[in-house]
C-alpha positions in Angstrom: 0.0 0.0 0.0 1.5 3.4 -0.9 1.8 6.1 1.7 -0.8 8.4 0.3 -3.4 5.6 0.3 -2.4 4.7 3.8 -2.8 8.2 5.2 -6.2 8.6 3.7 -7.5 5.2 4.5 -8.7 6.1 8.0 -11.1 8.9 7.4 -12.6 10.9 10.2 -16.0 9.2 10.0 -14.4 5.8 10.5 -12.4 7.0 13.4 -15.4 8.7 15.0 -17.2 5.3 15.1 -14.5 3.9 17.3 -14.3 7.0 19.5 -16.4 5.6 22.4 -14.1 2.6 23.0 -10.8 4.2 22.4 -10.3 6.1 25.6 -10.6 5.4 29.3 -10.0 7.9 32.1 -6.7 9.8 31.5 -4.8 12.6 33.3 -4.2 15.7 31.2 -0.7 16.7 30.2 0.3 20.3 29.9 -0.4 23.2 32.2 -2.4 22.8 35.4 -6.1 23.6 35.6 -9.4 22.0 34.8 -10.6 21.9 31.2 -13.7 23.8 30.2 -16.7 22.1 28.6 -16.1 21.8 24.8 -17.9 24.7 23.1 -20.8 23.8 20.9 -20.9 24.6 17.2 -17.3 25.7 16.6 -16.6 23.4 13.7 -13.6 21.2 12.9 -10.8 22.1 15.4 -8.1 20.3 13.3 -8.0 22.6 10.3 -4.2 22.9 10.6 -3.5 19.2 10.5 -1.2 17.0 12.5 2.5 16.6 12.7 5.3 14.8 14.5 9.0 15.5 15.1 12.1 15.1 17.1 12.4 11.3 16.7 14.5 9.6 19.4 15.0 5.8 20.0 12.3 5.7 22.6 10.1 8.8 22.0 8.6 11.2 19.4 6.7 14.4 19.7 3.2 14.6 18.2 1.5 17.9 17.5 -1.7 19.6 16.5 -3.3 23.0 17.2 -7.0 23.5 17.9 -8.2 26.2 15.5 -11.6 25.8 13.8 -11.2 29.4 12.3 -7.4 29.8 12.4 -7.2 33.4 11.1 -9.5 34.7 13.8 -8.2 35.8 17.2 -7.9 32.7 19.4 -8.4 30.4 16.4 -12.2 30.7 16.7 -12.2 29.2 20.2 -13.0 30.8 23.6 -10.1 31.8 25.8 -10.4 28.7 28.1 -8.4 25.5 28.5 -9.7 22.6 26.4 -9.0 18.9 26.7 -7.7 17.0 23.8 -7.3 13.2 23.6 -4.5 11.7 21.7 -3.8 8.1 20.6 -0.7 6.4 19.2 -0.5 2.8 18.0 1.6 0.4 16.1 -0.9 -0.1 13.3 -3.1 2.2 11.2 -6.3 0.6 12.7 -5.3 1.6 16.2 -5.7 -1.9 17.5 -2.1 -2.9 18.5 0.1 -1.4 21.1 -2.2 1.6 21.8 -0.9 4.5 23.9 -3.4 7.2 24.9 -3.7 10.2 27.0 -5.1 13.7 27.4 -3.6 17.1 26.9 -4.9 20.4 28.3 -4.6 22.9 25.4 -4.5 26.4 26.8 -5.4 29.7 25.1 -2.1 31.4 26.0 -0.4 28.9 23.8 -3.0 29.2 21.0 -4.5 25.8 22.1 -1.4 24.1 20.6 -0.8 20.5 21.6 2.7 19.2 22.1 2.8 15.6 23.4 6.2 13.9 23.9 5.3 10.2 23.8 8.0 8.2 25.6 8.7 4.5 26.3 8.3 3.5 22.6 10.1 0.7 20.8 13.0 2.0 18.6 13.3 2.0 14.9 9.6 1.4 13.9 6.6 3.2 12.5 3.8 4.5 14.6 0.4 6.0 13.9 -1.3 8.8 15.8 -4.4 11.0 16.0 -6.2 13.5 18.2 -9.8 13.8 19.3 -11.6 16.9 20.7 -15.2 17.9 21.0 -16.3 14.8 19.1 -14.1 15.6 16.1 -11.3 13.3 15.0 -8.1 14.5 13.4 -6.4 13.1 10.3 -4.1 10.2 11.0 -0.4 10.8 11.1 2.4 8.4 10.6 5.7 8.8 12.4 8.7 6.7 13.4 11.2 6.4 16.3 14.9 6.5 15.6 16.9 3.2 15.8 18.5 2.2 19.0 21.8 3.9 19.5 23.8 0.7 19.3 22.0 -0.6 16.2 24.0 -1.2 13.0 21.7 0.7 10.7 21.7 0.1 7.0 20.6 3.5 5.9 19.1 6.9 6.7 16.8 8.6 4.2 15.9 12.2 4.6 14.4 15.1 2.7 16.4 18.3 3.1 14.1 21.3 2.6 14.1 25.1 3.1 12.6 28.4 2.1 8.9 28.0 1.3 7.6 31.5 0.5 3.8 31.0 0.3 3.3 33.7 -2.2 5.9 32.7 -4.7 4.8 29.2 -5.6 2.9 26.0 -4.8 4.2 23.2 -2.6 4.7 20.6 -5.3 7.9 19.5 -3.5 5.9 18.8 -0.3 3.5 16.7 -2.3 6.4 14.5 -3.5 8.0 14.4 -0.1 4.7 13.2 1.4 4.5 10.3 -1.1 8.0 8.9 -0.8 9.6 6.6 1.7 11.6 8.6 4.2 12.9 8.4 7.7 12.7 12.1 8.5 12.2 15.5 6.9 15.0 17.9 7.8 13.9 21.5 7.5 16.7 24.1 7.8 14.9 27.4 7.8 12.4 30.0 6.5 9.4 28.0 7.3 7.3 31.1 6.9 8.1 34.4 5.3 7.2 37.6 7.1 7.8 39.7 3.9 6.0 40.1 0.6 6.9 41.1 -2.9 3.9 41.9 -5.2 6.0 41.3 -8.3 6.3 37.6 -7.5 2.9 36.6 -6.2 1.1 33.6 -7.4 -1.1 33.6 -4.2 -1.3 36.0 -1.2 -0.6 36.1 2.5 -3.5 36.7 4.8 -2.3 40.2 5.9 0.6 42.6 6.1 4.1 42.0 7.6 3.5 40.5 11.1 4.7 42.3 14.1 2.6 40.9 16.9 1.9 37.4 18.3 -1.6 37.3 16.7 -0.2 38.3 13.4 2.6 35.6 13.4 0.0 33.0 14.4 -2.1 34.0 11.5 0.9 33.8 9.1 1.8 30.3 10.4 -1.9 29.3 9.9 -1.8 30.4 6.3 1.1 28.1 5.6 -0.4 25.2 7.5 -3.7 25.5 5.5 -1.8 24.3 2.4 -2.8 20.7 1.9 0.5 19.5 0.5 2.4 20.9 3.5 0.0 19.3 5.9 0.4 16.0 4.0 4.2 16.1 4.3 3.9 16.7 8.1 1.4 13.9 8.5 3.6 11.4 6.5 6.9 11.8 8.3 8.5 13.0 11.5 10.3 16.4 11.1 13.5 17.8 12.5 13.7 21.6 12.2 15.9 24.6 12.7 15.2 28.2 11.7 16.7 31.0 9.7 15.7 34.7 9.5 12.3 35.0 7.8 10.6 33.3 10.8 11.2 36.7 12.4 12.6 39.3 10.1 14.8 39.1 7.0 18.5 39.2 7.8 18.1 39.9 11.5 21.2 39.2 13.7 20.9 38.4 17.4 18.9 41.3 18.9 19.5 43.7 16.0 16.7 44.5 13.5 17.3 45.4 9.8 14.1 47.6 9.8 15.3 50.1 12.4 13.4 48.8 15.5 15.3 49.6 18.7 16.5 46.6 20.7 13.6 46.5 23.1 11.0 46.7 20.3 12.8 44.1 18.2 13.1 41.7 21.1 9.3 42.0 21.7 8.8 41.1 18.0 11.3 38.3 18.2 9.5 36.9 21.3 6.2 36.9 19.4 7.8 35.2 16.4 9.5 32.5 18.5 6.3 31.7 20.4 4.3 31.4 17.2 7.0 29.1 15.7 6.9 26.9 18.8 3.1 26.8 18.8 2.9 25.6 15.2 5.6 23.0 14.9 6.2 19.5 16.3 8.9 20.3 18.9 9.3 19.2 22.4 7.2 21.0 25.1 10.6 21.5 26.9 11.6 23.9 24.0 9.0 26.5 24.8 10.5 29.9 24.6 11.3 32.2 27.5 10.3 35.6 26.0 12.8 36.3 23.2 15.0 33.3 24.1 14.6 29.8 22.8 17.2 27.1 22.6 16.7 25.0 19.5 20.1 23.6 18.7 20.2 19.9 19.3 21.7 16.6 18.5 20.2 13.4 17.1 21.7 9.9 16.6 20.6 7.4 14.0 21.9 4.1 15.4 25.6 3.6 14.9 25.4 5.1 11.4 25.1 8.8 11.8 24.9 11.8 14.1 23.0 14.9 13.2 23.4 18.4 14.8 20.7 21.1 14.2 22.2 24.5 14.6 20.9 28.0 15.3 22.5 30.6 13.1 20.3 33.6 14.0 19.7 34.0 17.8 23.4 34.5 18.7 24.7 36.0 15.4 26.9 39.1 15.4 25.6 42.0 13.4 26.7 41.9 9.7 30.0 43.6 9.0 30.5 47.1 7.5 27.0 48.4 7.7 25.5 51.3 9.5 26.6 51.1 13.1 24.5 48.7 15.2 22.1 48.1 12.3 21.5 44.6 11.0 21.0 43.6 7.4 22.9 41.9 4.6 24.5 43.9 1.8 27.2 43.5 -0.9 30.6 44.4 0.6 34.2 44.2 -0.3 36.6 41.8 1.4 38.7 44.8 2.3 36.2 45.4 5.1 38.3 45.5 8.3 35.5 44.1 10.5 35.7 40.7 8.7 39.0 40.1 10.6 37.5 40.5 14.0 37.7 37.0 15.7 34.8 37.8 18.1 32.4 37.9 15.2 30.2 34.7 15.2 27.2 33.0 13.5 26.5 30.5 16.3 27.7 32.3 19.3 30.6 31.2 21.5 28.7 28.7 23.6 27.1 26.9 20.7 30.4 26.8 18.9 32.0 25.1 21.9 29.1 22.7 22.2 29.4 21.7 18.6 33.2 21.3 18.6 33.0 19.1 21.7 30.2 17.0 20.2 32.1 16.5 17.0 35.2 15.5 18.9 33.2 13.0 21.1 31.1 11.4 18.3 31.8 7.8 17.5 29.4 7.7 14.5 31.2 7.5 11.1 28.8 10.1 9.5 28.4 13.5 11.0 25.7 15.7 9.5 25.5 19.4 10.4 22.2 21.1 9.6 22.3 24.8 9.5 20.6 27.7 7.7 22.9 28.7 4.8 25.7 27.9 2.4 29.0 27.4 4.2 31.3 27.3 1.1 32.4 30.6 -0.5 30.0 32.3 -2.8 31.7 35.7 -3.5 32.4 37.2 -6.9 35.9 38.0 -8.1 36.1 41.5 -9.6 39.1 42.2 -11.9 41.5 44.7 -10.4 39.3 45.0 -7.2 38.8 43.2 -4.0 36.3 40.3 -4.0 32.7 41.1 -3.4 30.7 39.1 -0.9 27.2 39.2 0.7 27.6 40.2 4.3 24.8 38.0 5.7 26.2 34.8 4.4 29.1 32.8 5.8 31.5 34.8 3.6 30.7 37.7 6.0 31.9 35.6 9.0 35.2 34.2 7.7 36.9 33.5 11.0 33.8 31.8 12.4 33.8 29.6 9.3 37.4 28.8 9.8 36.7 27.8 13.4 33.9 25.5 12.3 36.1 23.9 9.6 38.9 23.4 12.1 36.5 21.6 14.4 35.4 19.4 11.6 38.9 18.6 10.6 40.0 17.8 14.2 37.1 15.5 14.7 37.8 13.3 11.7 35.2 11.0 10.2 32.9 11.8 7.3 31.2 15.2 7.7 28.5 16.6 5.5 27.3 20.2 6.0 23.6 20.7 5.0 22.1 24.1 4.3 19.4 26.1 2.6 18.6 29.9 2.5 20.3 30.7 -0.8 17.6 29.3 -3.1 19.9 27.1 -5.1 21.0 23.5 -5.3 24.7 23.4 -4.4 27.3 20.6 -4.1 30.6 21.8 -2.9 34.0 20.8 -1.5 34.8 22.3 2.0 38.5 23.0 2.5 40.1 23.8 5.8 41.0 27.2 4.4 38.3 28.3 2.0 39.4 29.7 -1.4 42.9 28.1 -1.0 43.3 25.2 -3.6 46.3 24.0 -1.6 44.3 23.4 1.5 42.9 19.9 2.1 39.2 19.0 1.6 37.8 18.2 5.0 34.1 17.8 4.4 31.3 17.9 1.8 28.4 20.3 1.5 24.9 19.9 0.1 22.7 23.0 0.0 19.1 22.5 -1.0 17.2 24.9 -3.3 14.0 26.5 -2.0 10.6 24.9 -2.0 9.2 27.9 -3.7 11.2 31.1 -3.1 12.7 32.7 -6.2 16.4 32.5 -6.9 19.0 34.9 -8.1 19.4 35.9 -11.8 21.5 33.6 -14.0 24.2 36.2 -14.8 25.0 36.6 -11.1 24.8 32.8 -10.6 27.3 32.3 -13.5 29.7 34.8 -11.9 29.5 33.0 -8.6 30.2 29.6 -10.2 33.2 31.1 -12.2 34.6 32.7 -9.0 34.4 29.6 -6.8 35.9 26.4 -8.3 35.0 24.3 -5.3 31.3 24.7 -6.3 30.8 21.5 -8.3 27.2 22.4 -8.9 25.2 25.5 -8.3 21.8 26.3 -10.0 19.3 28.9 -8.8 16.7 28.8 -11.5 14.6 25.9 -10.2 12.8 25.1 -7.0 12.7 21.8 -5.1 14.3 19.8 -2.3 17.2 17.4 -1.8 16.8 13.6 -1.1 19.8 12.3 0.9 20.4 8.7 1.5 23.3 7.7 3.9 24.6 4.2 4.1 27.8 2.8 5.7 29.5 3.0 2.3 28.4 6.4 1.0 26.0 9.3 1.1 24.0 10.1 -2.0 22.3 13.4 -2.8 19.6 13.8 -5.4 18.7 17.4 -6.2 15.0 17.3 -7.0 13.8 20.2 -9.0 11.0 21.9 -11.0 10.9 25.2 -12.9 10.1 28.5 -11.1 7.4 29.3 -10.1 6.5 25.9 -8.8 3.0 25.0 -10.1 0.3 23.1 -8.2 0.6 19.9 -10.2 4.3 20.2 -11.1 6.4 17.1 -11.4 9.9 17.1 -10.1 13.0 15.6 -11.7 16.6 14.9 -10.8 18.5 18.0 -11.6 21.8 16.4 -10.5 23.2 13.6 -8.3 26.3 13.6 -6.2 27.9 11.2 -3.7 30.4 11.2 -0.8 32.3 7.9 -0.3 33.0 6.8 3.2 36.6 7.7 4.2 37.0 10.1 1.2 36.1 13.7 2.1 34.6 15.6 -0.7 31.9 15.3 -3.4 31.9 13.4 -6.7 29.2 13.6 -9.4 27.2 10.4 -9.9 
């Protein structure tokens, strides 16, 4: 049975027939307090679908948000706590190995539901659903990670990024939902706060968000897309963020739009809370005002270790701009600030945490998931200094050197995974970038955007010509990257469709590359 058929097999009517015998008495998870009586006549509370994430060997997070009218304040629900029942089982009929419980969804968290189900068997598929007010959600399928000591044969993931709602349709998510995967790895720009009327194929629900209610509405717009909901229901997701979840090119507590620090941190707090409320992340990750730790580490048996990294919350302001103001711009490598060793993308504490984790890892494959392209992407200008974009890794050259030094010191086979730049990229990572005499220490795969438009071909051609370690770089098509890791090799398949992505678009393999175990660097298949 294919995945799409499986996920649609159990409709809501069939599930509702079994509702009376599914649940016995249960204690509610979540905040304290008694639930209110479910309000009458509110409609389907599961309009935003279901999702799962953060797969561990013995646990997984399952998510939904109660919102019968998600663009209204409060999602169309009264501002009272409401009880939600959840069920997880080993089979799609919910007849084997059933786990069940109750969660108290509270209005201050937009009636979001985050349940971390623990005590599960490792390395297997699970099915889950939610029930509230007599309504039954769609059925989701998830899986736990293999046991940490298991000799795993493969890891299959979809690497995705940059899904501007207005600039295309989610054909890539439709394909992701239908294929066999272990996890979806999303590396940033889940929503876009900004708009460009020249590139609209559909519209956001409102203007640029600044408040919590506005960010909630923006997330709801994205979740109402059927293909995105299907991709969430089909696989567990692991996520990190980039800038558009808050504001384009923000850096730490600095705003590119001129907000003072206090005002921007209020906006960042609203954006972080809405991100948390709408994604399948652990309840323990709930933000504390404008602070939220999202960097994490995952193990996939004895095969691979994956780090998810936060390149925005602790980032130094971009170099050589107006004093104290954030924002990316084209600058020359003559900029003196580039040589400041204190400048960072991850922050000093996260840098140390990652370096220590790489050094301690015993898995042969080390995967680093972060928001952008690590390899150089500047443009050589005859007779002048090289031009770079200050918001990319080129604008943080010493931080990049520290990261590459940590990768080299750890040994093993490392692949850096990124997004943000709206192009498929396969690149060699040298210990000293731009130096052909420096050894290759890792490989890099950057995924194109799900929908967001890329840069013009003349500039892309200049980038390719100026950076010989870019084995592949195309910005004219949209898509995602399928990555399969085995003990022998890692294979990347750049899936693509022309821009703008159309509702029924078919994707094809734009290019394929591999990294052989024990041989750092990328080769074309």
